[in-house]
N, C-alpha and C positions, 0 to 999 in steps of 0.2 A: 551404367551404374547400378549396382544391386540394391534391393530395397533395404537390405540390412545397412549398407554404406550410407544410403541416404538418410536413414534414421539417425545413425550415428553423427552424420555431418550436420543435421538439423539440431540435434541435442548439444553438439559442440558450439554451433552458432548461438544458441540461446545462453550457453555458458559464458561465451566471450562477450556477449551483449551485457552480461551481468544480471540477468533476470531468469526466472523460470516460467514456463507456461502457467503453472499454479499460481504464481504471484500476479501474473498479468490477468489471469481470470478473476482473481480476487479484487483486483483494482478496478476491473470493468464493471463487476456485478453491481455495486451500489449505483453507478451512473445509469446502468440499463434499467434498473429498478426505478430510479427517479424518473427517467424518460417514459416509462411505462405508466407511472402515476400521472405525469403531465399529460400524456396522450389520453389517459382515462378522463381527465378533466378538460379535454379538448383544447389544450393550450400549449402543445409541444411545438417547438420550431425546429425545423430540419438543421438549420445552420447552427443554432445554439447546441442542439444535441451532439452534432458531429464535433463542434468545438470542445464540449465537455468530455467526449470520449478522446479527443486528441490531447487534452490536458492529462487525463488519467494515464494514457499510454506514455506520454512524454515524461511524467513524474516517475514512472516505474523504471524507465531507462536511466533517468536522472540518478534514481537511488542506487543504481548499480545492483551489487549483491550484497545487501546488508544482512545482518543477522550473525550471532556468535558462531554458528555451526558452519556457515558457508565458507568462512575464511579458512578454517582449519589451522588457525594460528593458536599458539600457546596461550592459555588463559582465556580463550574465547574472545579474543579481540577481533574487531572487524578489519577487513582490508581497507586500505585508503580508497577514497572515491575514484573510480577510473577517470582519467582526464577526458577521455572520449565521451563519457556519460555527461559531462558538463555541457556538451553541445546541445543536449535536450533541454537545458535551462531556457534557451531562446523560445522554442515553441511553447514550452509550459507557461513561461511568463507572458509571451505575446497572446496566446489564446486565452489564458486567464484574464489578462488586462482587457482584451476585447469583450469578453463575456460580461465583466464588471461594468464596463463604460457603457454597454448597451442595455444593461438591466438595472443593477444597483451599485452605484459607484463605490459605496462603502465596503463592498466585497473585496476591493483591492487590499485593504488592510489585513483581513484574516488570510487572504491568499499570499501576501507577501511574507506574513508571520510563518505560514506553513512551509513556504520554500526556504526561509531562513533556518527554521528548526530542522528541516530535512538535511540541509548542508552541514549543520553543526551538531547533528544528534549524537555522534560518536563522543565528542567532547563533553556534551551534556550528560550522556548516560554514565560516563565515567565518574561524574561528580554526584550522581544520584546514590542514596543509600540502598535503594532497591533496584539496582542496575538490571537484574535478571528479568524485571517486569517491563523494561523499557520497550522491547520489541513488541509485546502484546499491546501496551498502551499505545505506541505509535501505530500500529496496524488498526486498531479500533478507531482511534481519532482520525486516521486517514480515510477510512471507510465512511464514517459519518460526515466528515467534511465533504468528501466527494459527492456523496448522495444528497445531502441538504444543500450544498452549494449549487448543484445542478437544478434542484427544485426551485431555489430561489432566483437562479439566473432565468429560468424558464418562466415563472409565475410571478416574480417580484414579491412573493409572499411564501410562507411555509404552512400549508395547510395540515390538519391532524393526519390525514392519510400519508402525506409525504413524510412527515415526522416519524410515524410508526413503521412505515414500509421499509425504510432505509435500516432500521434496527435489525431487520432479518439477515441481509448479507453480512452486516458487521458482526453478528453473533456466529454465523457459519464460518467467517473467516478466522475468528478467534478460536473456534473449536478445531478447525483444520491446523492451525498452528500448534495447539496443545497436542493433537493427535501425532503430528510430525515430531514434536519434541519427545513424547513418550515412546515412539517407535525407535528413537536413536538414543535414549537416555543411557544405556549401557556404554555405547561408544563415546558418548560425551563425558561421562564420568572417567572413563579410562584415559581420555585425552586431556581432561582437565578443563573442559569447556563449560562456561556457566550459561545455562538455559533455564527457562522457567521451571521445567520438569525437574531438572537437577536441584534447583533452589528449594523448591517445595516437596520434592520427593514424588515417586510414582503414585502413591495413594492420594497425596494432596493434589496432584495434577488431575487425577481421575475424578476427585470430588469437585474441583474447579470446572472441569469439562462438563 
């Protein structure tokens, strides 16, 4: 098998799985930062760290391929959530439940709310007056929840260092999303897809960036 074919097969595999390496990296970044904070404070647990990474990976596969542009559908509508991706709901919920019960049981509530929002985000976004902002808002909230949730599960508290450190990957993920939208703004305008860059214009997106 040639290297080119291998790369194409790998890219096709990511596409069929419903995620991209960039999205997966963005999902893991806040968890890794949070684990680093906990290790710095000498309170990192290998089991909880691996479980937090497992939740982040499972949620990304569960999410499938969200986003107005990834679907290529008229009007920027998302594709239905792939049925195969729903299989990732079990490890995401199971690992999240274990983390909550072995640290702070009340974390079950925001975790369940997050999974419910993930599954119903398309219907929710369609009802929002600023639908173009929903992908950015969901991304930032997911980054913060993953990072802060990991710190809480590891330390049973949220110190100032953990609170501030997780803001960095969240801001970088938002910036990468805006850059991606800016790169494809002309194609999105031609196809009638609604993204944040299309909604606020190229100048507005650069200012927001």
